[in-house]
Structure formats: structure tokens, C-alpha cells
N, C-alpha and C positions, 0 to 999 in steps of 0.2 A: 429225674423223676424219683419219686418216693414210692414204696409199696409196703403197706402194712400187713405183717404176717404176726396173727395174735395181738400182742401189744407193742411189737418191735417194729421200729421205722427202719427199713432198708432203702439206702441211697443206691440208686441203678443207673446204669448208663447203657441206651438201647439205639443201635444205628444200623442201617444197611437192610438189604433184601437178600432172599436166597435161603440156602440151608441154615437152619437155627444152630447157632454156636454159643453156648454159655461159656463164660470165662471167669475164672476163680484166681485170686490174687494170692500173693504170699503173706506170711506173718508181717505184721506192722507196717503193711504196705496199704494202698488205696487206689481206687480206679480214678479218684480225683488229684492225684499227684501227677506230675507230667510223666513220671517213668513208663508207664505202660500205653499212654495215650498214642504214640507213634504205632505200635503194634496193633491197637484195637482199631485206629482209624484204617489201617491198611486192610485188616481183617474184613471190615464193613464194606469194603469194595467187592468182596467176594460172597459174604455170608450176611445174614440177619445175627448180629452180635448182642448179647445181653451180659453186661459184667455188673457186678455188684460190689458194694462195700460190706464186708463182714461185719456183723455187730461187734462193737468194741474198735473200730478201726473207721478213718475216714468220716463220712457224716452220718453214719448208721448210728442207732442206738447204742448205748452201752448195755451188756447183759447184766440182769438184776442179780445174778449168781454165777458161779463158774460153769461154764459149759463144756462138753465132751466133743470130740469129733462128731459122734452121732447128732448131738442136738444142733450143730451147724449145718449138718447134712439135711435135717429135717426142715430147717430154715430155709434152705436153698431150695430144696422141694417146694416149700409154700410160695416161694417168690416165683419159680416156675409155672405153678399152676394158676397164681394170680394173674401173670401176663398170658394166659391162654395157651401157654405151649404143651402140646401132649408128648413130644420127643424131641430130641436134640443131640447135639454133639457136645462134649464137654472137654475143656482145655483147662487144667490147673497148674499152676506155678508154685512150688514148695509146698507151703501149706495148704494152698488151693488144691494142690494133687492129692494131699491126705483126704480131702472132702470128697473130690471126685471118685476116688478109690471106693470110699465106704458107699456113695450113692451107686456106683456100677456094680459093686460086689452084692448089695443088697436090692438090687433092682428096684429103686424107690421112685426112678423114672424110668421111661424108655430111652435108653442110652444108645444112640446109633453108632458112635464110635468115641474113642477116649484118647485124649492126648495128655501126657504127663510131661510136664517141662520142670526138670531138676526137683522132681517131688520128694517130699519127705514121706516118712511112713516105716522105714526099716529103722528099728530101734534095736539092733544086737550091741550089746555092750563089751567092749574090749576090757582085758584086764586092766589096761591104763585107766579106763574110764570107771571100772569097779572101786580102783585103788583111790581115785580122786574123788569118789562119792562117799567112801568110807573116811576119807580124811576131811571132807566137806562137813562129816556129822560131828567131827570133833571141834571145829571150829566155831567160835562164838559168833552170833549173828552180828554183833556190833563191828567185829574184825572184818568180816565177810564184806560189810558194806564200806567199810575204810578203804579195804584193797580192791574193791571193785570185782567181788568173786562172782562167778556164773557168765554166761554169754551175754553178747551186747543187747540181744533182744530181751533178756530175762531181767538185766539190769534196768533197761527203759521201761519194762512192764512194771505196773503196780495195782494194789487192789486185787478187783476181781478179775482183771487180765492176767495178772501174775499166777493167780491159782488156777486159771483156765488153762495158761501155758503149762502149767505141771501136769494137767490132766491131760493134755493134748500130746505132749511129748511121752508121756508115760506108755502109751498104746503102740505096740508092734502090729502093723497092719498086713503083715505077710499071709496070714490066714485069709483076710479077705481078698488079697489079690489073686490068691488060687482060685478063687471063686469067678473071677471075671471072665466072661465068655466073648465079650465085643471086641471088634478090631481096636487095636490099640498102638499107638505111636509113641515111643519114648525119645526126649528130646534132651541131651545133657550136654555140658561143657566138659572137656577132658580136664580142666583144671579146677573143678568145682571143690571147694574146700567145706562147704557146708553140707551138702548131700553128696559125698563122694561118688567117684564113678562105680566103684565096687557095689555100691547100694542100686544102681541103675542095672547092673548085671544080675542081681538077684530079684529085682522086680521083674525083670525080662525074662528070667527062667521060670518065674511063678506064674505070669500071665501068659497063657498059651497062645502061640501065634503072634505074640507082640514084637514089634520091629524096634530096634535101638539105633538111634542116630546121634553121633557123636560129633559135636562141634569143635574142632582141634583149637586150642587155646582159650576156649571160653570157659567162663566161672560161673557163679550161681547166679548173676544177673544176666544171662543172655537173653531174656524176653525183652530187656531194653538197652542191653550193650551189643547185641547181635541179631538185631531184629529181622534183617534180610534172610540171615541162616535159618532163624527160627520159622520164618514165613513160609521158605522153600519146603521145609519138611511137613508143615501142616498142609 
């Protein structure tokens, strides 16, 4: 189904009965890809599940200008209200975790429980990253393009979505994490190379009362590679 929020078309997936659970996907992903469908179908046996394609991904509209995490959060709140939900649990994977953190911290909707799966949001720069950033400023754009400079997600993005990605990854959400007061479950893979386990431990320390479940051998793709383990902790 589709929901219109303002002038933005949002592709949605809704199924099941029971407690309401909103699922937010990772960057460059989509609910319309097969990756998340096994997890969503299993969740729909226990909950009423609503999942959306973020604007710029899947079948949703492309933003007209670069968006921040807060702008995505406002869009999600608009979708939740459009389907008539007054409260819900939120599960967010990677980038979806960023958005879920912002919504819960600012109490933009009545969040009953929060589930962060390999969530992004900790943006502390090591000295290696700082050196790499400095060097990047010295390298001509043409050479960067030639050698494939930057992350795979950054290289795949273009136009408004590349600029959106810059805004998103520039924001450290640690101050938002410290404001979250709802029951929170963190689910992480021990071998996550995208949002490493040390980031999970920071989030765990900042969100009072949160629980951290570690899936041994799991990587950043645990929502679709370790479905049963993720389901058990949810």
C-alpha cells in the first residue's frame, strides 16, 4: 500500500494482528527486496507489523532536497499517524536504528519498546578516520571517482541521496540515546564490521536499562542472515 505524507509517496507493508510493531530498514535497502521479507513475515505471526520504504529507497518518492535524520523521523511519524496508530514498538536496523533513536528520544510518538538491530548513530572518529578525512580533502574529485573513494553506500548514492547521506552520517546521536527512557533491546552480530560491537556497548551504556544481545558470528546483515536468532531476542 501507499501513504501520502505531505507531498511524499511512501510505500508500506502491513500485515498481522496483535501489538503494533513498526520496522525501519537500513540504508540502501527496501522492504520490497527479499532480504527482510522472511523476518517481517515471521514477525507478522505475532504482531501487527508496519514496514516502510524510506523516501529515496524502494518504491517511495525521492526527496526533493537533502534530508536529515530528523526529517526522516518526521516522515515516519506522519506515516504512523496516517494509518491510525497512537502507539507502537519500533525496530530499526542500521540507518533505521538512527531514525528510531531520534523518534524515541524526542517522544515524537508513544514508543512502547525500542529494538535496535546493528544500529547506526555512534559517530566517533578515530585518528585513522581523521587522517583519512584530511587526506580526502587533498585528493581531486576526479581521482576519487577513478579509484572508488568512499564506502560502497556512498559510491552507489548520487544526487540528493549522496547529499542526504552526508547529512545523516555527520550526526552523532549519543545525546539522543541518553534521553531514551523506554525498554530497549539491542541485537548485534559479534563480527559486525559496519557498526562494530564497541558501538553497541556505547549505546548500551547510554540508554538506561537497555539489554544487549550478541549473536556469535553474526555480521551487519543479521536481520536477513540470522533471522531466527533475531526473532528470538525480539
